[in-house]
N, C-alpha and C positions, 0 to 999 in steps of 0.2 A: 579511736581505732576504727578503720573501715571494715564493715561486715562484707566479706567477699562473696557471701551467698546472695547478697542483695544487689551489689554493683561491682563492676570489675575495676578494681584499683582505686586510687585516691583522686579520682577526677570524674567529671561528668562531661561527656562529649557535647560540644557546642555545635548544634546544627543550624544556627542562624546564618543568614546570608552574609553578614558582615563580620564573621568570626576570623577571617584571614583575608589579606589583600588579594590573594589569588581567586577567592570566591566571588569577587566583584563581577567577574566575567563568566562565571559558571552558573549552571542552573541550581536552584535551591535543592539541597539534598535532605534526606531523612534517614532514619535508622535502618530502613529496609534496603537502602542502596548498597550494592556490593559491586566493586569494580575489578575484582580478581578474574583473570583469565587463566584457566588451568588446562593443560594438554597432557594426554597420555599417548605415546606413540609406540607402536609395535610393528617392526618391519618383517619382511618375508623370511629373514634369517633368524627371527626370534629375538632380535636385539630390542630392548625397551628403553624408553627415556620418559621423563616427565619434565614439564616446564611450567612456570607460573609467572605472571606479571601482575603487579598491583601498584597503586599509588597510596593506598591506605587512607584515602581521603576522609572517610568518616570515623573509622574505628581505631586509629592509631594514636597512642599517647605521643605528643611531640618529643622528638629526640630518640625514640626507640626504633630499632630495626624492624622492618616489616616481617610479619610471620611467614610470608611467602619465601623469604630468604633463609629460613631456618628449616633444615632437613626434618621431615616428618610432620611439619605443621601445614604448610601450603601444598607440599608435594613430597612423594617418596616413591622410589622404585627399587625393586630387587628383581632383576630379569629372570631369576629362577622361579619367581612366584607371580609377580604382577606389579601394578602401580596404582597410585591413588592421588587425587588432587582434591583440595578443599577450599571453600570460600566461607567467609563469615567474619565475626568479630575476632580479629587476630589476638587481642589481649586475652580473650577467653580461650581461643584455640591453642595458644602456646602452652597452656596448662595441660593439654590433653594429647598433643601430637596426633591428630585424627588420621592423617594420611598414613603415618607409620603404623598406627593401630590397625587400620583397614588391611594393609599388606600383611601384617602378622596374623590377622584373623584368616586371611586367605591361605597363608602358609599352613594354618591349622586345619584347613579343609573347608572353610566357608566359601560360599559362592561370592562373587563380587557384590551382588545385590545385598545379600545378608550382611556381609562385612561392612558395607557402607552404612546400613541401618544400625548395626550394633555400635560402630564407632561413633556415629552421630548421637545415639542414645546415651553414650557415656557423658557427652557434653550436656545434653538437654535434661538429663536427670538432675544435674546440679544447677543449671541455669534455665529453667523452663519459661521464665517470664522475660528474660533479657537477651536471649540468644536467637539469632536467625542465621541460617546458612545451609550449605549443601556439601556433599561429598560424592565424587564420582570415582569408581574403582574399575579396574580391568585386569583380567588374569593373563598370564603368559600364553594361554590358549585362545585369547581373543574374546572371551566371555566378559560382559560388562554389566554394570548396574549403577544406580544412583539413589541417594536418599536426601531429603531436605526437611527443614523444620522452620516454622515461624513465618513462612511466606506461603502464598497460595499454590504456586506451581514453580518448578525449576526446569528450564529448558537446557538440554545439552545436545551436542552434535556428535554423530558417529559416521565415520567413513570406513567401510570395509571393502577393499578392492576385490576380494574374492566373491562377495555377494552382489555388489553393484559399484559402479563408478560414481554414483551420486552420494552426496552427503545428506544424511537424514537428521532431522531435528526431533528429539524425543522429549516430551514433557512429563515430568514426574509430579504427581499430586503430593503435596507436603503434609506433614503432621504438624501439630501445634499451631494451626492457623484458625482455630475455632473463633477467636475474637477479632478476626480481620474483616 
């Protein structure tokens, strides 16, 4: 029986260059690569949406649906509260629905920053050695924050038409990177 506290599922990801025919033309990848793009949009009328895009290149068990496609894992929005998007090892993230949790924590009064941190902590408490990823959250009022784990820094972009017409890139210092 597989010990789920030590590894995620009955498999070991193959990060070698020749592990699939499509990798012959791709750069070599490693466990810290994440390819998810997550977006949270809030318009001037207060309408919100989230969107995610991923190919699950490194972290997906062959044959399973991407975590990005599952509401609450890669993204979640309730426009009466806010939205959140997440990236990381999807096979671990599906056990926690981190985007859903971040939105529910904001519903309970947490700031987007604190909600991202607490949601991420729920994962990293159980998988401190094998998880790396990030969560970005935004409230319906336009407040935002992000948290990351297992990598050095996590960049995310913000564009607020009320403050500036320019897109700003914000880098978050991550936790759990002491051994990097």
